[in-house]
C-alpha positions as CSV (number, residue, x, y, z in Angstrom):
1,M,-10.4,18.0,-11.1
2,E,-10.4,14.2,-11.1
3,N,-6.6,14.2,-11.8
4,E,-6.0,16.4,-8.8
5,A,-8.1,14.1,-6.5
6,E,-6.2,11.1,-7.9
7,E,-2.9,12.8,-7.3
8,E,-3.8,13.7,-3.7
9,L,-4.8,10.1,-3.2
10,I,-1.5,8.9,-4.5
11,R,0.4,11.3,-2.3
12,K,-1.5,10.1,0.8
13,A,-0.8,6.5,-0.2
14,A,2.9,7.2,-0.7
15,G,3.0,8.9,2.7
16,E,1.3,5.9,4.4
17,I,3.7,3.5,2.7
18,N,6.7,5.5,3.7
19,S,5.5,5.7,7.3
20,R,4.9,2.0,7.5
21,V,8.2,1.2,5.9
22,K,9.9,3.3,8.6
23,T,7.9,1.5,11.3
24,F,8.8,-1.9,9.9
25,A,12.5,-0.9,9.5
26,D,12.6,0.2,13.1
27,N,10.9,-3.0,14.4
28,Y,12.0,-5.9,12.2
29,S,15.2,-7.2,10.7
30,F,15.4,-7.2,6.9
31,K,17.9,-8.0,4.2
32,D,17.0,-5.1,1.8
33,Y,14.5,-2.4,1.1
34,Q,12.5,-4.7,-1.1
35,D,11.8,-6.9,1.8
36,L,10.3,-4.0,3.7
37,L,8.1,-3.0,0.7
38,A,6.9,-6.6,0.5
39,M,6.1,-6.7,4.2
40,V,4.3,-3.4,4.0
41,S,2.3,-4.4,0.9
42,L,1.2,-7.7,2.6
43,D,0.3,-5.8,5.8
44,I,-1.8,-3.2,3.9
45,T,-3.5,-5.7,1.7
46,T,-4.3,-8.0,4.6
47,K,-5.9,-5.2,6.6
48,L,-7.9,-4.0,3.6
49,F,-9.2,-7.5,2.7
50,S,-10.2,-8.1,6.3
51,E,-12.8,-5.3,6.2
52,E,-16.2,-7.0,6.4
53,N,-18.1,-4.6,4.2
54,M,-15.7,-4.6,1.3
55,T,-17.1,-5.6,-2.0
56,S,-15.3,-7.7,-4.6
57,S,-15.1,-4.7,-6.9
58,Q,-13.4,-2.7,-4.1
59,K,-10.9,-5.5,-3.6
60,E,-10.2,-5.6,-7.4
61,E,-9.6,-1.8,-7.3
62,I,-7.2,-2.2,-4.4
63,M,-5.3,-4.9,-6.2
64,K,-5.0,-2.7,-9.3
65,S,-3.7,0.1,-7.1
66,L,-1.2,-2.2,-5.5
67,E,-0.1,-3.4,-8.9
68,A,0.4,0.2,-10.0
69,I,2.5,0.9,-6.9
70,D,4.5,-2.2,-7.6
71,N,5.2,-1.1,-11.2
72,I,6.4,2.3,-10.0
73,L,8.8,0.7,-7.5
């Protein structure tokens, strides 16, 4: 059950990343796809860290997730 929930979360994250990459590609100039991924990662991380009620453990968890995404890419 936990694996299914994690898989669904990853699918949602991938969908969000793809959506933001398309938005950035449509609105900004870039040299390669990796530039887009870096811009999207920075955008997502900045928005997540700006949440007032986020605990440091939540921030650490987000960073681990971003690192996992980075390793996949």
